[in-house]
matplotlib code that plots the C-alpha trace (Angstrom):
import matplotlib.pyplot as plt

x = [100.6, 99.1, 96.8, 95.0, 94.4, 92.9, 90.5, 89.0, 88.0, 85.0, 82.2, 79.3, 76.7, 76.4, 76.6, 73.7, 71.6, 72.1, 71.0, 67.9, 67.2, 67.5, 65.1, 62.5, 62.7, 62.4, 59.5, 57.8, 58.2, 57.1, 53.9, 53.1, 53.1, 50.6, 47.1, 45.4, 43.7, 41.5, 41.1, 41.5, 44.8, 47.5, 49.8, 49.0, 52.2, 50.0, 50.0, 53.4, 55.8, 59.1, 60.9, 58.7, 56.4, 52.6, 50.5, 47.1, 45.6, 48.1, 47.2, 43.4, 44.3, 45.7, 42.9, 40.4, 42.2, 42.1, 38.2, 38.1, 39.5, 43.1, 45.9, 48.8, 51.0, 48.8, 48.7, 52.5, 52.8, 50.1, 51.3, 55.2, 55.7, 57.3, 55.6, 56.3, 55.0, 51.8, 51.5, 52.0, 49.1, 47.0, 47.4, 46.5, 43.6, 42.2, 42.6, 40.8, 37.8, 38.5, 35.7, 33.5, 35.7, 35.1, 36.5, 38.4, 37.8, 40.7, 41.8]
y = [99.0, 100.0, 96.8, 98.1, 101.5, 100.0, 97.7, 100.9, 102.4, 100.5, 102.0, 102.5, 102.5, 98.8, 97.9, 100.6, 99.3, 95.7, 97.0, 98.6, 95.5, 93.5, 95.8, 95.8, 91.9, 91.7, 94.0, 92.1, 88.9, 90.6, 92.0, 88.2, 87.1, 89.9, 89.4, 90.3, 93.7, 94.7, 92.0, 94.3, 96.4, 96.6, 97.0, 93.9, 92.1, 88.8, 89.9, 89.0, 85.8, 85.9, 86.6, 89.3, 87.5, 88.2, 85.5, 84.6, 87.1, 89.8, 89.0, 89.2, 92.6, 93.8, 92.5, 94.4, 97.4, 97.1, 96.2, 99.8, 101.6, 102.2, 102.7, 100.2, 103.2, 103.4, 99.7, 99.4, 102.3, 100.8, 97.0, 98.3, 96.3, 97.2, 99.0, 95.8, 93.7, 95.8, 95.7, 91.7, 91.5, 94.1, 91.8, 88.6, 90.4, 91.5, 87.8, 86.7, 88.8, 91.9, 93.7, 90.5, 87.8, 85.8, 87.2, 84.9, 84.8, 86.6, 85.4]
z = [5.1, 2.0, 2.1, 5.1, 3.6, 0.5, 2.8, 4.4, 1.0, 0.1, -2.2, -0.1, -2.9, -3.4, 0.3, 1.0, -2.0, -0.5, 3.0, 1.4, -0.4, 2.7, 4.6, 1.9, 1.9, 5.8, 5.7, 3.3, 5.2, 8.3, 6.5, 5.4, 9.3, 10.4, 9.9, 6.6, 6.2, 3.5, 0.9, -2.2, -1.0, -3.5, -1.0, 1.0, 1.5, 0.7, -3.0, -3.4, -2.8, -0.9, -4.2, -5.1, -7.7, -7.7, -6.0, -7.2, -5.0, -6.2, -9.8, -9.0, -7.4, -10.4, -12.6, -10.4, -10.3, -14.3, -13.9, -12.4, -15.1, -13.8, -15.9, -16.5, -14.9, -11.8, -11.3, -11.4, -9.1, -6.5, -6.8, -6.5, -9.7, -13.0, -15.7, -18.0, -15.5, -15.5, -19.1, -19.2, -16.5, -18.6, -21.8, -19.6, -18.1, -21.6, -22.8, -19.8, -21.0, -19.3, -17.3, -18.3, -17.0, -14.0, -10.7, -8.7, -5.0, -2.8, 0.5]

ax = plt.figure().add_subplot(projection="3d")
ax.plot(x, y, z, "-o")
ax.set_aspect("equal")
plt.show()
């Protein structure tokens, strides 16, 4: 009888976090199947792979935001990436020539 009672006392926090993660992944996958909207859209699902890494278009989108003078914080928020990832992209953008770099075609 005690074993049955223990089975009902599951900590809901990790389960809810897993559900939220799965829902976010499903939304990203659904967005990848929808036709592309604006080419330079930081929230465009085509900017990230299924595992959440930036695609070449996503990297270029970051770079274009830096071209416009956006901060690393603004880029991290708009692209839904970590501040550390935005800092990494900012340093790569500077190495590539910053505003003087050759832009890649998107899409």
